N, C-alpha and C positions, 0 to 999 in steps of 0.2 A: 675530546670527549669520544668516548665509544659506547655504544649501545650493543647490543647481541648481534653478531655479525656484520655490524657497519661501524665504521670508523669517520672521524671529522676533523680537520685539520686546517687552520686558516693562516694566512701570510698578509700581513699589510707591506703594500709595497711604498717605499720610501718616495717621495717627491712626486707621487701621482694621485694623491687623493682616493685611491681605491684599494680594495681589497680582494684576495682572491681564496677561495676555500675551495677542499677536495671533499667528496663525498664519497667513500669507497665500500660498495656491499658487492656481495657473493656476483661476479660477472657484471659488475655496473660500475663505472667511473664516471662521476659528474662534477662538473667544473662551474662554480658558483661566483659571479663576480659580483661586487657591488659599486657603484658609481655616483655619479651627480644626480641622476635621476632613472628610475625603474617604475614600469607598470605594464598594465594588460588591457585589450579590450577583446572583442568577438576576434579580431583578425590577428590574434596572438599576442606574443610579449616583447618586452623592448628593454633594453638597458643602453643609458648614455653613459661614456665613461670619462671621466675628467681630461684626458688626453686627446678628445675629441673624437673617438671611435665611438659608434653605435652598432647594436647586435640586435636584429629582431628575428623571430622565429615563432613556427606555428607546429605544433606535434600532431601526428594522427589525423590529417585531415582527409575526410571523405569525399572523393571526387564526385561530383554532380553532372559534369559534362566533359567531353574529351579535351578542351580548351578551357580553362577556368583561372581566373585573375584574382591574386592576392594583392590586397591592398596591406601595405605595412603598417602596423600599430603607430608607427611615427615616421614621418617622411624624412628622406637622407638629404644631404647638401648637394651630393651630385649622385651618379650612378652608383651601385653599391655592387658588391660581387653577390652573385645567388646561387645557391644550391637546393635540389630538391634531393629526397632520399626516399624511393619509394618500399614499402612494405609489403609483404606477402608476396605474391607473383606477378605483382603488377609492374610495369616499367614505366617510368616518367622523364621528361627533360625541361629544362625552361626554354620557351620559345621566344621571350623577349621580356624586357626589365628596362625602367627608367627608376627616377628617384623617389616614387610617389607607390608604384605595383611591378608586379611581374606577372606575367603570363603562362601557365605549366601545362603542357601537354600532356596527357596518359593515353596511353593505347587502350586500354578497358576500365570502364568507369566501375566496375563489379570486379574488379581483381584484387583491389586491397590499397588501402590507405596510403599516404606519404607525408613524409614532412618536410618543412622549408626553414632554410636560413639565409639572412642577408647581412652583411657586414660592410659598413661603409663610415662615412663621415658626417657628424651631424654638425660640426664647424669647423 
């Protein structure tokens, strides 16, 4: 379907049990996945895909200390891949991670927010 300046398309992937959707708006492309389970809590959002992959993310987190822990909204089977994306003029990187949480280091707690993404297996 289409709305003013926004277009949406959906594709069901055979033999996987999940769907992929893409929303395209001016300057924005957002990938939407649907799977066996998805949800959110105060630690962010997650989706568990039928193929055993899991994604957790937290957008626009304001740092309260230089080293800050992020507890995933759902734990992983093993250690996931974790990425941090600083916003504004802040710099940030992942110090450590395991299957339950990650620790992020920022150089300046007043310099801007950051977003986090963890990708791994749930089964």
